[in-house]
N, C-alpha and C positions, 0 to 999 in steps of 0.2 A: 904066838906066828902073827905073822906078815899081814895085818891088816893095809885095804886102799879103797880109802872114801872120793867117793865120784859128786863130785860136788863139794871141793873140800871148801869154796868159802860163802855154803852155804851158814847159815845159823844152828841148825843145829849141828851139822860137823863142827861148828867153831865150842861148840858145847860137847860134842862125845870128844874131840879130839882128848882131853886130858883126862877124861876120866879109861878111853879105851889104852892110852898108852904108862896106865899104873903097871900093866901087864902084860903088850903085844907093842909090836914096833907098826908105826901108823906111815904110810904117806897118803897125799891127796894127789886128787887128779882134778882136770877142770878145762874152761880157757883159757886164764890166765892166775898169774901169782900162787901156783901149787908147785905141786915136784913132779908130776908129767900133766903133760898136756892132751883130756880128753873134752871132745866135744861132739854131744850125743847128733846132733844133725850132721856132721861130715858124715864122707861115705865108710862103709863097713873096714874099706883096705885101713883108714885111720885110726881107725879105735882098737887100741893095743891095751892088751892089762899088761903090765912089766912081768920080767918073770920072776917065779920065788913066792909070788901074791897068794896066801890063802883064803881067804875071803875078800869080797867086796862089796863093801856098801854102796845102795844108791841112793844118796840125800838130795839128786839133780832137782827140779822142779820149773815145767812153767807154771801159770798163771793166767785166768783170766781173759778176757779177752770176746767182741762178739762181731769184729768185720772178719771177712775171710784171710785178712792174714797173719790174724790172733786167732784165728781159730787150726789154721795150717801149723801155724808154729809151736803153739801147744799140746798138738798131735805130732807132730812131730820129735821131740824134745819127749813128752811124756810117754804115749805109746811105738813108736817106729824108734824112737833112742833104747829104750828098754830093751826093747828085742836085740837090737844092735848089742848092746853093751852084756846080752845073754851070750850073744856066738861068738863078742870078745874072751869073756869069760869061760866058756867051752875051750875054746882055742890056746887057751889060758894055761889049762887042767886046774880050774879055782877050785876049792874043795867045798866053797860054800856063798851063795850071792843070799843078798839079803837085801830086799828091795824096800824102801819105806813111799806109801802107799795114803788113800786117805779113807776116813768110817764116811766120805761123803760118796761112796762108791756104792752105796745104798740106796742111794737119792733117786728118787722115779721123778719120771719124762716130768710129769705133772708141778712139780715141788718148785716155789719160789727159786728155792738158791740151790737147781740143776743149771746146770753151764757146762762149758768146757772143759771146766780144770777139772770138774768129776766127771764125766765120761771120759778125757785122754786117762784116768786115771783107774777106773774099772777098765777098759781097752788095755791099757799093761800089763795088767795082774794076771789076765786071760791069757795075752800073749805070752806075760813069762811063765804061765803057767803045763801051757801046752810045747813050749819049746825047753824047758826044761823035765817037762815028763818024756819028750820022744826023746831025747839027750843023755835023762839022768842023772841032770846036773842038781846039787844037791838045792833048793828054795827056799826059804821062807820072806815071805809080806807081811810087813808090819801097818793095819789099817789105824795111824792113831789118830783122835777127835782132832776139834783145832789148837794147836799145842802153841804156845806163849811162854816168856821169856822175859826176863831182867834186858833194860835198853831198846834205845831204836831200833837193832835193828830185827831183834826180837820179836820186835811188835807188829813190821814195817809192811809183813802178809795179813795184819787183820786189822786194818785200819778204822773197824768203830769202835774194837776192846780202848788202840790209842789214842782216840780220839776223845770214849771217854775219861781215859786217866787224866792225858794235858787237862781239861776240862776240868777235874775236880782238882786235880792239883794248882788251877788257877782260881778256885774258889770257886766256879762259874756253875750256877744253876743245871741244873738234868733233865731234859725232855722226855718222854720218851712218848709216840703217836700212840692212838689207841688205848682199848683199857685193858687189853691182854697182857698180862707181866712173862712175856715172852721165855721161852725157857733157849738153855745151848749146853751144849759139852765141853769142857776145856782142861788140854791138859800140860800141863810146866814141863818143859823140854827137857828138864832137870832127871824131872821122873822118863820123862820116854829115853834119855839117853843113856841113864841105870837101865833099862828092858831089854832097848836093843845089846848092853853090855851084857846084861844074862843071858839073851838070844845065842849072841855068841860063844861065849864062854863055855853054853850047855848042848849047843849044837841043833836049837829047836828050830826043826824042818813042821815049813806049813802056812797057811795063809790065818794070821792073826785080826780081830777089832784090839785096838788100846786106847778103853775112852779114862778118863778122868775122873778122878773116884764119885763124882755125884752130877748129877745133870742141875742145875743152876737154873733162877732166874734172873734177869735184867737186875730186878732192885735187889737183890742179896747180893750180884757183883758190887754193884755202886753204894749200895752200902756198906759195903765192906774196902772200898776203895775209899771212901770219904770219913773211914775211923779207923784206916791206914795214916792216907793224909794230915788227919785231924784238921779236914776239911767244913768251911764253912757251905758246900753247895746243898744245897735243899732238890731233890727229884721229884718230879710232878709228873703227868698226863695230861694228853692233850685227846679226849677223849673224840673230841673233833676228826679228828682222822683218824684211816685204817687202822685195822690192831696187824699188831708185827704177829709174825704167827711164831709157828714154838719149830726147834730147827736139833731136834734129840734123835738118838736112838736106843735101843734097849741097851743096858749096860752089859758085854760078855767078861768075864773073869776068866774062861775059858785059860788063856795063855798065863796069867794073873796064876792059876792055881798049879801050873806048870814049873815055873819060874820061881816059886816062893813069893810073889813080892808083888804088890800093891802100889799103887800111887799113892803117895805121902802128903804131897802139896796142892792142901786144898786152895781156893779160892781168896779164901782170907789169908793165908798165910802168900798165894802168888801176892795178893796186893799188898800184902807188909813189906814184900820182897825189891818190890819195884821200887814202891815207897822212901824204901831203905838205897837202895842201889841211888835215886833221885838223888837222893839229900846229899851220896858223897861225893856224886859227879856235879850235883850244883848244876842239874839239868831240869829246873820246873816245868818244864813243857820241852814236845818231839816240835 
């Protein structure tokens, strides 16, 4: 199949390309340094899918921001941009559209983690579902938890995780606020890329969560990194500070049962991969 990855310079796209290239012809689209120019903030007339594309994967996303311009730009890319992409795919007679969303669409408005990224991704999902239903465009929406990988590019959208790993690699102590050992869910980008590949190969349609293997506490994450880096760092809790709240979701394995694949890379293995990567490229911290 001919597959076009929109957001072709994203960290996820760069992991997807070598996996999908084994069985498919891959092209990329983005604002720069891609095979084709597609900018989701352009007018709909300027967003065109090349002829002969069977599958489009949208990995592009705008993140965070609290002022008017940041909120507007995030919504323009993530929600309105997704709607424009649906229209472009329909005009090009694309056979399958895969939208990469976020598990954060499940956040309630009173959650400390709720922000314009979560809201815009929710809007994106709903707009794509409405459009694709009306125009009978085959659609898959995948909602991964926080995904990470090896190297600075794969961690740039996970600043807390990146900071923790860099401190540990430099033998610095780690202090967590409060007494709650907060839990998170992470999925490794290599697992996510494999899931996307299986969804495309088997043309699985629908909307699915893509959680990591298990919810992990900060202490589990940190201790895994300490062991992986053979670090002298020590974890401490400053109970004088407010607790860090959990941010986890029910683990839904519906998609994994369909594609007969479950994420394999635990946080322990993920930290070992990162330690090996930094050792190989002599990058102790980013």
